[in-house]
C-alpha positions in Angstrom: -16.4 -34.3 -11.1 -13.1 -36.0 -11.8 -10.9 -36.3 -8.7 -7.8 -36.7 -10.9 -8.4 -33.0 -12.0 -8.1 -31.9 -8.4 -4.7 -32.1 -6.6 -4.7 -33.8 -3.2 -5.1 -31.5 -0.2 -3.9 -32.6 3.2 -5.7 -31.0 6.2 -4.0 -31.4 9.5 -6.0 -30.8 12.7 -4.2 -30.5 16.0 -6.2 -30.8 19.2 -5.5 -30.5 22.9 -8.4 -30.6 25.4 -10.9 -29.4 22.8 -13.7 -31.7 23.8 -16.3 -29.0 23.2 -15.2 -28.1 19.7 -13.3 -31.0 18.1 -16.4 -32.5 16.5 -17.1 -29.3 14.6 -13.5 -28.9 13.5 -13.3 -32.5 12.1 -16.7 -32.3 10.5 -15.8 -29.0 8.8 -12.7 -30.6 7.3 -14.4 -33.8 6.2 -17.4 -32.0 4.7 -15.5 -29.8 2.3 -17.0 -29.3 -1.2 -13.5 -30.0 -2.7 -13.5 -33.7 -3.7 -9.9 -34.8 -3.0 -8.9 -34.3 0.6 -7.0 -36.4 3.2 -7.6 -35.4 6.9 -5.1 -36.1 9.7 -6.1 -35.5 13.3 -3.4 -35.4 16.0 -4.4 -35.3 19.6 -1.6 -33.9 21.7 -2.2 -36.2 24.8 -5.4 -34.5 25.8 -6.6 -35.1 29.4 -10.3 -34.5 28.7 -12.7 -36.5 26.5 -11.2 -35.3 23.2 -9.6 -38.7 22.3 -13.0 -40.5 22.9 -14.8 -38.0 20.7 -12.3 -38.4 17.9 -12.5 -42.2 18.1 -16.3 -42.0 17.8 -16.1 -39.8 14.8 -13.9 -42.4 13.0 -17.1 -44.4 12.7 -18.7 -41.5 10.7 -15.9 -39.9 8.8 -12.8 -41.0 6.9 -9.6 -39.6 8.4 -6.3 -40.6 10.0 -5.9 -40.3 13.7 -2.7 -40.1 15.8 -2.8 -39.8 19.5 0.4 -38.7 21.1 1.5 -40.6 24.2 3.3 -37.6 25.4 2.3 -33.9 25.0 4.6 -32.2 22.5 3.8 -28.8 23.9 3.1 -26.8 20.8 1.2 -26.7 17.6 4.4 -26.3 15.6 5.8 -29.6 17.0 2.6 -31.4 15.9 2.6 -29.8 12.5 6.2 -30.9 12.0 5.3 -34.4 13.1 2.4 -34.4 10.6 4.8 -33.9 7.7 5.9 -37.5 8.1 2.4 -38.8 7.4 0.7 -36.6 4.8 1.1 -36.9 1.1 -0.9 -34.1 -0.5 0.1 -31.5 -3.0 -1.3 -28.8 -0.8 -1.5 -28.3 3.0 -4.0 -26.7 5.3 -3.7 -26.6 9.1 -6.4 -26.2 11.7 -6.7 -26.0 15.5 -9.1 -28.3 17.2 -11.2 -25.5 18.5 -11.7 -23.7 15.1 -13.6 -24.7 12.0 -13.7 -24.2 8.2 -16.2 -22.8 5.7 -17.4 -25.7 3.5 -15.9 -24.1 0.4 -12.6 -23.0 1.9 -10.4 -25.6 0.2 -12.1 -25.3 -3.2 -11.9 -21.5 -3.2 -8.2 -21.5 -2.2 -7.1 -24.2 -4.7 -8.8 -22.2 -7.5 -7.3 -18.9 -6.3 -3.8 -20.4 -6.0 -4.0 -21.5 -9.6 -5.4 -18.2 -10.8 -2.8 -16.1 -9.0 0.2 -18.5 -9.6 0.7 -18.4 -5.8 2.7 -20.8 -3.5 0.3 -20.0 -0.7 -3.0 -18.2 0.0 -3.8 -16.6 3.3 -7.5 -15.7 3.6 -9.3 -13.6 6.1 -10.9 -15.2 9.1 -14.1 -14.7 11.1 -13.8 -14.4 14.8 -16.4 -16.4 16.7 -17.2 -17.1 20.3 -17.8 -20.4 22.1 -21.4 -20.5 20.7 -20.4 -19.8 17.1 -21.6 -16.2 17.2 -19.6 -14.2 14.6 -17.9 -11.2 16.2 -16.3 -9.9 13.0 -13.3 -10.4 10.8 -9.8 -10.7 12.2 -8.3 -8.2 9.6 -9.6 -5.4 7.5 -9.9 -6.0 3.7 -7.9 -2.9 3.0 -5.0 -4.2 5.2 -5.0 -7.6 3.5 -5.0 -6.1 0.0 -2.1 -3.8 0.8 0.0 -6.9 1.4 -0.3 -8.0 -2.2 2.9 -6.3 -3.3 6.5 -7.2 -4.0 8.2 -9.5 -1.5 11.1 -7.1 -1.2 8.7 -4.6 0.4 7.1 -7.3 2.5 10.1 -8.8 4.1 10.7 -5.9 6.5 7.1 -5.7 7.4 6.8 -9.4 8.2 10.2 -9.4 10.0 8.4 -7.1 12.5 5.4 -9.4 12.6 3.4 -6.5 11.2 1.9 -8.5 8.3 -0.9 -11.1 8.4 0.4 -14.5 9.4 -2.7 -16.6 10.5 -1.7 -19.9 8.9 -5.0 -21.5 10.0 -6.6 -19.3 7.4 -4.3 -20.6 4.6 -3.5 -23.1 2.0 0.1 -23.9 1.1 2.0 -25.9 -1.5 3.3 -28.7 0.7 6.7 -28.7 -0.9 7.4 -25.0 0.1 6.3 -25.8 3.6 8.7 -28.7 3.7 11.5 -26.4 2.6 10.8 -24.1 5.6 9.8 -26.8 8.0 12.9 -26.1 10.2 10.8 -23.3 11.7 8.3 -25.9 13.1 11.2 -28.1 14.1 13.1 -25.5 16.0 10.6 -23.1 17.7 7.3 -23.3 19.4 5.7 -20.6 17.4 4.0 -22.0 14.3 2.8 -19.0 12.3 4.8 -15.7 12.1 8.3 -17.2 11.6 6.9 -19.6 8.9 5.2 -16.9 6.9 8.3 -14.7 7.2 10.6 -17.4 5.8 8.2 -18.1 2.9 8.5 -14.4 2.0 12.2 -14.3 2.7 12.7 -17.2 0.3 10.7 -15.3 -2.3 7.7 -17.6 -2.4 4.5 -15.9 -3.6 1.7 -15.5 -1.0 -1.6 -14.1 -2.1 -3.6 -12.4 0.6 -7.4 -12.9 0.2 -10.2 -10.9 1.7 -12.7 -13.7 1.7 -13.2 -15.1 5.3 -13.1 -18.9 5.1 -11.9 -20.0 8.6 -13.7 -19.5 11.9 -11.2 -18.6 14.6 -12.7 -19.2 18.0 -12.1 -17.1 21.1 -13.1 -18.8 24.4 -12.0 -19.0 28.0 -9.5 -21.7 27.5 -7.5 -19.8 24.9 -7.9 -16.3 26.3 -6.9 -17.1 29.9 -3.4 -18.2 29.0 -0.6 -16.5 30.7 0.3 -13.7 28.3 3.7 -13.2 29.7 4.5 -16.9 29.1 3.3 -16.4 25.5 5.6 -13.3 25.4 8.6 -15.5 26.3 7.6 -18.1 23.7 7.5 -15.3 21.1 10.9 -14.0 22.2 12.4 -17.5 21.8 11.2 -17.5 18.2 13.4 -14.5 17.4 16.4 -16.8 17.0 14.9 -18.4 14.0 15.1 -15.2 12.0 18.2 -14.3 9.9 20.7 -12.2 11.9 20.0 -9.0 10.0 16.3 -9.2 11.0 16.5 -10.2 14.6 16.1 -6.7 16.0 13.0 -6.2 13.8 11.6 -9.5 14.9 12.1 -8.6 18.6 10.3 -5.3 17.9 7.5 -7.4 16.5 7.4 -9.4 19.7 6.9 -6.3 21.8 4.1 -5.2 19.4 2.3 -8.5 19.8 2.5 -8.2 23.6 0.9 -4.8 23.5 -1.9 -6.2 21.5 -2.4 -9.1 24.0 -2.4 -6.6 26.9 -5.0 -4.4 25.3 -7.4 -7.2 24.9 -7.3 -7.7 28.7 -9.1 -5.5 31.2 -6.5 -5.4 33.9 -3.5 -4.0 32.0 -1.4 -1.1 33.3 -1.0 1.9 31.0 2.7 2.0 32.1 3.2 -1.5 30.5 1.7 -0.3 27.2 4.0 2.8 27.2 7.2 0.8 28.0 6.5 -2.0 25.5 5.6 0.5 22.8 8.7 2.6 23.4 10.8 -0.6 23.3 9.3 -1.5 20.0 10.2 1.9 18.6 13.7 1.8 20.0 14.3 -1.6 18.3 12.9 -0.4 15.0 13.2 3.4 14.9 11.3 4.6 11.9 8.2 6.7 11.1 5.9 3.7 10.9 7.1 2.5 14.4 6.6 6.0 15.8 3.1 6.3 14.5 2.3 2.8 15.8 3.7 3.7 19.3 1.5 6.8 19.5 -1.5 4.8 18.3 -0.9 2.1 20.9 -0.6 4.5 23.8 -3.7 6.4 22.7 -5.6 3.2 22.4 -4.4 2.2 25.9 -5.6 5.5 27.4 -8.9 5.2 25.5 -9.7 1.8 26.8 -9.1 3.0 30.4 -11.5 6.0 30.0 -15.1 5.0 30.5 -16.6 8.0 28.6 -14.3 7.6 25.6 -14.7 3.8 25.6 -18.5 4.2 25.6 -18.3 6.4 22.5 -15.8 4.0 20.8 -18.0 1.1 21.8 -20.9 2.4 19.8 -18.7 2.7 16.7 -17.2 -0.8 17.2 -20.5 -2.4 18.2 -19.4 -2.7 21.9 -16.7 -5.2 20.8 -13.4 -4.2 22.5 -11.4 -6.6 20.3 -12.2 -4.5 17.3 -11.2 -1.3 19.0 -7.8 -3.0 19.5 -7.7 -4.5 16.0 -6.5 -1.3 14.4 -3.3 -1.8 16.3 -2.7 -5.1 14.5 -3.5 -3.5 11.1 -0.8 -0.9 11.3 
C-alpha cells in the first residue's frame, strides 16, 4: 500500500481528566487501518493521572503530545490551538473519553472522494463506561434525510435541529481553517461549526455507518446542565444576524433534551422551554416538536407508560428521548 496515494489525516485528541479512558482513545487513533495519519494529543491541564498515562503511551505509539500549563476551558479552544500544529489534508477530532472504529478514517476518506464532499459526518455508537454499546446516537432515516440541498439545510442547522457531532466526522482541513473563527470565539465546538460549513455552502455527506464510540459516564453526565445552557446561549452570537433567533430556539431545544435525560426535571421546565422554542421559531415543525417534547416529558414521569415504552426501547431512557433530537 503506497502512502503517497493516501492524503495525510490529522487526528486531534483533547483530554481533560480522562485517566480511565485516554489509553483507549489514543490506541484507537494510532491503530487505524488507514496508513497515513498524524495524531496530536492535547492535555488541557488535567489534575488526575491523564498526563502520566499519555507520557507512557509515547513509548508505544507515535504521536505528538502537548500539555497545556493552564486549562483553556473548552474543547473548541484546544481544537483552535491544534490548527497551529497539524499539517494534514483532512482533520478528525476526538474527546479523550471516546474512541474510534479501526476503519473509521479509511472509510471516511473513501466516502469523501466518492461523494465529492468537503466533510463526512457518520453515525456514532453510544457506549457506557465499560464499553457496552447502548445503541446509535441518531436514526439512519434522520441522517439520510439531511443529504439534501444546503439551502434547505441552513434553516434546520440554524435551529441546531441537524446532526452536528463533529467527533464522528472527517473534514477537509482547509474548510475548517476557513471557519476556525467559530472555535476561536466561542466555547461550543460543534453546532456553530457545522452551521457555518453549510452556510458557506460546503458539502457535508451524512453517513449512517457508526464509526465513533461516544461514551456516557458519570463525569460527563453530571455536569451542571444550566451552566451548559448558558454556554450554548453565548454561542448564539457567532451566528449571522438573520439566524440568531433560530439559533436561540435551538438552544432551548437542546436544553429540553438535556433535562429529559435527567430523572429530576420538572414538567413545568419542559413546557416553558418548549414554548419559548416555538415562540422564537413559530412554524409547523416547531409546533409539532413542542407537542412531542411535552408529551415525552409527561411520559417519562408516568411509571405505567414509562414501563411500556421501556419495553419498546429496551429499558434505555436515552432512546425514548432520542426521538426529540431527531425531529
